[in-house]
C-alpha positions in Angstrom: 0.0 0.0 0.1 1.4 3.4 -1.1 1.2 6.5 1.0 -2.0 8.5 0.6 -1.9 12.3 0.6 -4.6 14.3 2.5 -5.7 16.0 -0.7 -6.4 12.7 -2.4 -8.4 11.5 0.6 -10.5 14.7 0.7 -11.7 13.9 -2.8 -13.1 10.5 -1.7 -16.4 9.7 -0.2 -16.6 8.7 3.5 -17.3 5.2 2.7 -14.2 4.8 0.6 -12.1 6.4 3.3 -13.5 4.0 5.8 -12.5 1.1 3.5 -9.0 2.4 3.1 -8.8 2.9 6.9 -9.9 -0.7 7.5 -7.3 -2.0 5.1 -4.6 0.2 6.8 -5.5 -1.1 10.2 -5.3 -4.7 9.0 -1.9 -4.1 7.4 -0.7 -2.4 10.7 -1.8 -5.4 12.7 0.1 -7.8 10.3 3.2 -5.6 10.5 3.0 -5.7 14.3 2.9 -9.5 14.3 5.9 -9.6 11.9 7.8 -7.2 14.2 7.1 -9.4 17.2 8.2 -12.6 15.4 11.4 -10.9 14.1 10.3 -11.1 10.4 9.8 -7.3 9.7 12.7 -5.7 7.8 11.2 -2.3 7.0 10.3 -0.9 10.5 9.6 2.6 9.1 6.4 1.2 7.6 4.8 1.0 11.0 5.3 4.8 11.5 4.0 5.6 8.1 0.9 3.5 8.6 0.2 5.0 12.0 0.3 8.4 10.4 -1.9 7.5 7.6 -4.5 6.0 9.9 -4.5 9.2 11.9 -4.8 11.2 8.7 -7.8 9.3 7.5 -9.5 9.4 11.0 -8.9 13.2 11.0 -10.5 13.7 7.6 -13.4 11.5 8.5 -13.9 13.6 11.7 -13.8 16.8 9.5 -16.4 15.4 7.2 -18.6 14.4 10.1 -18.3 17.9 11.6 -19.1 19.5 8.3 -22.3 17.4 8.0 -23.3 18.6 11.4 -22.8 22.3 10.6 -24.9 21.8 7.3 -27.6 20.2 9.3 -27.8 23.1 11.7 -28.0 25.8 8.9 
């Protein structure tokens, strides 16, 4: 999985972002198991994935907040 930019994520629908988020979490879990068993060679991927997950969660939260604001107006 390649890195995803925030601008690319903002162009997606919330369902698509949630799918990508789920995939990233699965990959992170697999990488953690590899790290524990000593099979992981690229440890920097853990940090990158954690940041991507945080980025996706932030954008989802922004979308939810924007929906609330539109609902009040």
